[in-house]
N, C-alpha and C positions, 0 to 999 in steps of 0.2 A: 838269896838266891832265887829267881823264877822257875828254875829248869835244872833237872838231873840228869845223870847217865842212869840207863836199865838196861841189864841184862837180859835179854830174850830166851826162851827155852831151846831155842836151837843155837846159841850160843851168841849171836851177832849181839851188837849195842845200838840202842835207839836214844832218842830224847825224849823225856816227859816232862809238860808242863805242870808244875806243881798248884800255881793259880787255876789251872782249869780242870785238872784231874785227870786228864787224856794224856796218851803215849803217841807217837807219831810211830807211823806204820807198826804196831804190835803184835804182829804174828811172826812174818816171816820176815820182818828186818827193812831198813829202808831200801836199801840198793834192789834189791827180789821184789818187793810191792812195787816200787817206783817202775821198774823194767815189765814186771807183767802186767801191770794195772795201766800205764800209761803208753810207755815207750811202745811196747806190743800191741796191745788193744789199737791204741790210733795209727799203726802200720807208721810210725814215725821213720823209721829207716827208708822204707819203701817212698815215702811222700818226699820224704828229703831228696832221695836220688832222681825221681822223677820231676820232681818241680822245676820249672825254666824260669822260678821268680824266688824272689826271696822269702824261706817260709817263715810265718809270722806265728809263733806258740805263745798263748797266755799261759800261764802258770799261777793261777788263783789259789793263793794259800802257800805262800813260800816257804814258810814255817823254817825247819832245819836244812833246807836247800836240796834235799835227797831227789826230788822229782826234778828239779832244774837240773841236778847235775846228771841223771840220765839220759835227758835230752839231748843236752852237751855230748855226751861220750857217743850218742847214737851218730853223730856228726862227724866223728874222729875217721871214718875210710870215705867219706863219701868229699865229692867235688861241689859243694854247696855254701851258699847264704842263710845264717838262721838268724830270726831277730827273736830273742825272747823276752818277752815282758812279764816280770815277775811281781805280785801284788800281796801285800801284805801289812798290818796296822803296827809291826815292829819288825826290828831287825833283829832282837835280842837272842831267839833260840839260834838264828845262823850265826850269831856273835860265839852263840857257847858251842855251837857244831864245830865251828874254826878251832877252837881254842882246843876242843876234844878230837881231834880230825885224826889222829895216830889210833884211837878206840874206836871210831866210827866207821873209818875205811874211806867212805864215798867220796870224801871231798881229795883223796889222793893225787897228786898232781896237777891240781887245780887249785892250791890255796892261795898262790899268788893273785889268780883271779877273783875269788872270793873276797879276798882282801880288798881287792880294786874296787868290787862292787860296793862292799859296806861303806868303804872310805870318799867314793867318789859317786856312789848312786846311777854307776853304768861300768862296766867292763867289756873288754873287745879282745878278741882272738883273731889273727889275722896270720894266717898263715900260706903256705903254696895253694893249696889245694881248699882250703875251707876258710871263712868267714863266720864269726859268731859276733854279734853285737847283745847284750844283755842287759837290759833297761830297768830298772828299780820303781816302782810304786808305790808310796809307803803314805798309807791313810785309810780310812772307812772305805773299801772297794761298793758297798750300794752308792755313797758320795760321791765316788770317783765318776763312777757309772752317768753321772748326770752331766757330767762335762763333754760335752757330744765332741768338742775342737779336741780332747786328747786322745779320741780312738778314731780319729777320721782316717789318717793313713797306718792305723794297727788293726784293720780288722782280719780276725785268724784263720789260720787253716787249722788249726787243732787249738784246744783248751784242756786245762789239767784243773779240775773242779777239785779241791781238796781241802776244803775249811774243816775247822772243829765241828761236832757234830750239830743235828739241829737242838737237840736239847741244851746244848751249851751255848751256842753260837747262832740262835735263829733267823738273826737280821741276815743271812747268808744265803735263807734255806724258801727266800718267799717267793711266791708266785710272781709279784712283781720284779724281782731281781731278775728271774730265768725270761721275764718277757724284755725288759731294760736289755740282756744280752742278746737275745732272738734278733732284734729290732738293729742291734748294731752290727751285727753279721751284712756281708756281702752277697745277696742270693745267688752272685755270679760264679761265687769262692767257696766251693764246699769245704764245710766246716764241721768237724764231730769233736763233741765234747764228752770225756769221760770221768766217771767219779766211782768213790767206793760202796757208796750206798746204793742198796736194793730197794728202797723202802717203795710201796706202793706210793705214800703223799708224795715224794720225791717224782716219781715217774709220772702222777699224774699232773703235777707242775710243771715238769718238762714237756709234756704233751699240750697243756693248755697253751703253755708261752709260745705256742708255734712248732718245736721240734718234732723231728721223729725219732720215736726210743726201742731201743731193744737190751735184749740181756746180754750182760757184758762178761769176761771172762770171769772163772774162777780166782780167786786171790786167796792165800791162808787159808783161814776157816770158813771164808764166803764161799759160797757155792757160786754166786751169781753177784757179779757188780753192774753197772749200768753202761750205755752208751748212747748219745743222742746225737743230732746231727741235723742239718738243713737241708738234707738231702737225703732219702732213701737209700740210695745206691752206697753209704756208709755204714747202712745198719745190715749188719750179717743177719741177728737173730731177731726182726722186729715182735715186741709185743703181739700178742695175737688174741681172738674172739676168746679162750680161756682164761687169757688173765684178763680180758675186759669182765668177764662174769665174776671173777674174784673180788675185781675192785667194788663191785655194788655191793659185797658182803662185807667188804672189809669195815674195821670202825677206827681205823685209820687212814683215810684215803683224801681228806681235803685239804688242797693247800693252804700253807700259812697265808693268809691276808694280811697279817699284821707281824711285826717281827717280837712275837709272843709264842713260845713253843705251845702247844697243844695238840690231842689226837680228837679226829672226829670223823665220822662217816661223810660219803661223799654227798653234797648236796644235789636237790634237783638239776640246779641251774648246770653246774658242774658237768654232771653226767650228760645233760642233754648237750654240750658241749663237746665233750669226749665222743659223740657218737656222728657228730658232723664233722670229725679231723680228718683229713684226707686219707690216714693210717686206718680207719675205723668204719670210715662213710659207706663202705659196700655191708655193713654189718648190720644185720635186722636187729630191731630192739629189744633187749634179752628180758 
């Protein structure tokens, strides 16, 4: 068995990957973290209600399905169409979660939808007010990003970025990966990306990829998370001059140029590129 149930300090249950040694949503639990970190931070209920076109969401790191379920639940009281695209290397944690749905709780009412996704690679909800299309993409996300035709019609409005940590899964945190994501966005379609990490290395990577980047909501024991977007209007608390000063002093700021985890201070080249980013191009040399 590759997964196990773990009981968190607040009494809720989550799923732990034995092989990776990491627990999904380890502090406040799957449902609460998904709601705080992704649904609220990305203003999904508001964007769903306001959208005149189907809202496209990428769920990068499907895992045990808590984030995807939180997004689907956000549509329950809205007249809308949601196109949810979930990416992962394996369905094992989702299958495990479905087998333990009663203990986990967050799949309640959607067990048949999850089963349809597992069995068919896609699931659909069609009701009077809402339509949900949930599409599964199994494989290496960095490799999938190379298939331009796959993403031509699914450029997102929002991205939930929730893979395992860089130390465990470095190929998901490289500068080239974030650059490729940014290239695939539609510049005429505002898109925000949220993730649980607040590391300097991550934030520098997102900035050098082209994103505007800001401080994200607190979640559990994390005082901050990270939000990025292709337009500054979606960033409530953009990183500022004080943060830029700390970057230069950090011992772990240089982006991962290869899918091998390491820590390194910012290079001169990366520093110069940061200074000409639109978010900082009015900041004098520090």
